[in-house]
C-alpha positions in Angstrom: 3.7 -36.1 130.8 0.4 -35.4 128.8 -3.0 -37.1 129.8 -5.5 -37.8 127.3 -8.7 -38.4 128.0 -10.4 -41.2 125.0 -13.3 -39.7 123.2 -14.3 -42.4 121.9 -18.0 -43.6 123.3 -17.8 -47.1 121.9 -14.9 -48.0 123.5 -15.1 -45.7 126.5 -13.1 -43.7 128.3 -9.9 -44.1 129.5 -7.6 -41.7 131.3 -4.4 -42.4 129.6 -1.2 -40.3 130.6 2.1 -40.4 127.9 5.1 -39.2 128.7 6.7 -38.6 125.0 10.5 -38.9 124.5 11.6 -37.3 121.0 15.1 -39.2 120.6 15.1 -39.0 116.6 15.0 -35.2 114.2 12.6 -37.2 111.6 10.3 -34.3 110.6 6.6 -34.5 110.6 6.3 -35.9 114.5 2.5 -36.3 115.2 1.6 -34.0 118.1 1.9 -35.4 121.7 -1.9 -34.5 121.8 -2.3 -36.8 119.2 0.2 -39.7 120.4 -2.0 -39.5 123.3 -5.7 -39.5 122.2 -4.6 -42.6 119.8 -3.5 -44.8 123.0 -6.3 -43.9 124.7 -9.2 -44.7 122.4 -6.7 -48.2 122.1 -7.2 -48.4 125.9 -10.5 -48.0 125.5 -12.8 -50.5 127.8 -9.5 -52.2 128.9 -8.6 -50.3 131.8 -9.8 -47.4 134.1 -6.4 -45.4 133.5 -2.8 -46.4 132.2 0.3 -45.1 132.1 2.4 -45.5 128.8 6.6 -44.2 128.5 6.6 -44.1 123.9 9.7 -43.0 122.2 10.5 -42.0 118.7 13.7 -42.5 117.9 15.8 -43.0 114.5 16.5 -46.5 113.0 20.0 -47.3 114.9 18.4 -47.1 118.5 15.4 -49.7 116.8 17.9 -52.1 115.0 19.5 -52.6 118.7 16.2 -52.6 121.0 14.8 -55.3 118.4 18.2 -57.2 117.7 18.4 -57.4 121.9 14.5 -57.9 122.7 13.6 -59.9 119.8 16.8 -61.0 118.0 16.0 -59.2 114.1 18.9 -57.3 113.2 16.9 -54.8 111.4 14.9 -51.5 112.7 11.2 -51.8 112.9 8.3 -49.9 113.1 7.3 -50.4 116.8 8.6 -52.6 120.1 5.9 -52.8 122.8 7.0 -53.7 126.3 4.5 -54.5 128.9 5.2 -53.4 132.7 5.9 -57.0 134.3 3.6 -55.3 137.8 1.4 -57.5 139.9 -2.0 -56.6 139.2 -2.5 -56.5 142.6 -0.4 -52.9 143.2 -3.0 -51.5 141.5 -0.7 -49.2 139.4 -2.1 -47.8 136.3 1.3 -48.3 134.2 1.2 -49.9 131.5 4.9 -50.3 129.4 6.9 -48.5 126.9 6.3 -48.1 123.2 9.7 -47.4 120.5 8.3 -46.6 117.5 10.9 -45.9 114.3 9.9 -42.6 113.1 12.1 -43.6 110.0 10.8 -46.6 109.6 6.9 -45.2 110.1 7.5 -43.3 107.3 8.9 -45.3 104.5 6.0 -47.8 105.4 3.6 -45.3 104.9 5.2 -43.7 101.8 5.3 -47.3 100.3 1.8 -48.2 101.6 0.3 -45.1 100.3 -0.8 -43.9 103.7 -1.5 -40.3 104.8 1.1 -40.6 107.8 -0.9 -39.2 110.3 -2.7 -42.2 109.4 -0.3 -45.2 109.7 1.3 -43.1 112.6 -2.2 -43.8 114.3 -2.2 -47.3 113.1 1.2 -48.0 115.2 -0.2 -46.2 118.5 -3.1 -48.0 119.1 -1.2 -51.1 117.4 1.6 -51.1 120.1 -0.5 -49.4 122.9 -3.0 -53.5 122.1 0.2 -55.3 122.0 1.3 -53.8 126.3 -2.4 -54.7 126.7 -2.3 -58.4 126.0 -3.7 -58.4 122.3 -0.8 -60.2 119.7 -1.0 -61.9 116.1 1.4 -65.2 116.6 -1.3 -67.0 114.8 -4.4 -66.5 112.7 -7.1 -66.4 115.2 -4.9 -64.1 117.5 -4.4 -62.2 114.3 -7.7 -61.5 112.9 -9.6 -60.8 116.4 -6.3 -57.9 117.1 -7.0 -56.7 113.2 -10.5 -56.3 113.7 -9.7 -54.5 117.2 -7.4 -52.0 115.1 -9.3 -51.6 112.8 -12.4 -51.1 114.9 -10.3 -48.1 116.6 -8.8 -46.5 113.8 -12.5 -46.0 112.2 -13.8 -43.9 115.4 -10.8 -41.9 115.0 -11.4 -41.4 112.1 -8.8 -43.8 109.8 -9.4 -46.4 107.0 -9.0 -49.6 107.3 -5.2 -50.3 107.2 -5.3 -53.7 106.2 -7.6 -53.4 103.4 -5.2 -53.6 100.1 -3.9 -50.7 98.2 -4.3 -50.8 94.7 -1.2 -50.0 93.4 0.7 -50.2 89.1 2.5 -53.6 88.7 6.3 -52.0 88.5 8.7 -54.9 87.5 12.7 -54.2 88.3 14.8 -52.4 86.3 17.0 -55.7 84.5 18.9 -57.8 87.5 17.3 -55.5 90.3 15.3 -56.9 92.7 11.8 -55.6 94.4 11.3 -54.6 97.4 9.0 -56.3 99.5 6.4 -53.8 100.7 6.0 -53.9 104.2 2.3 -54.6 105.8 2.8 -52.5 108.0 3.4 -54.4 111.6 6.8 -55.9 110.6 6.1 -59.2 112.3 
């Protein structure tokens, strides 16, 4: 288990324990310390302490879980499973995150982002879901995206929602253009 105290003075300190499980052979994964630091920054002042299980998986496991819990039969970047524990128990369990390493790597490449920046975004995004944030409607999305952007800036990363100027590539005749994900797979 990895303990990290948030270094974010604006969002406030939080003691976050992250149990990292690596169920993938994908290269270039973030360190346990980075994963814990990013989660702690997202927890911020929301809670004085939190425990998170973070499982890094391949596409098959991500697709199976996404199909079972969201009804979408494809792998996804991050799945969040908030702990369903009565608040009066006072347990710090926040929930589980499942992040698909190959999807994160592909999205980072497609979006022309540093892999570490996209990993940080997925950990922050998923942790905010565990805290109850969502982006189902436009107002909720704006609140969540602004918070993600602020947290990531404090961690030294660029705004993950800033459009990237890329050349327009016309697909070969008969081929279909592939949609580039916005990084949240919603």
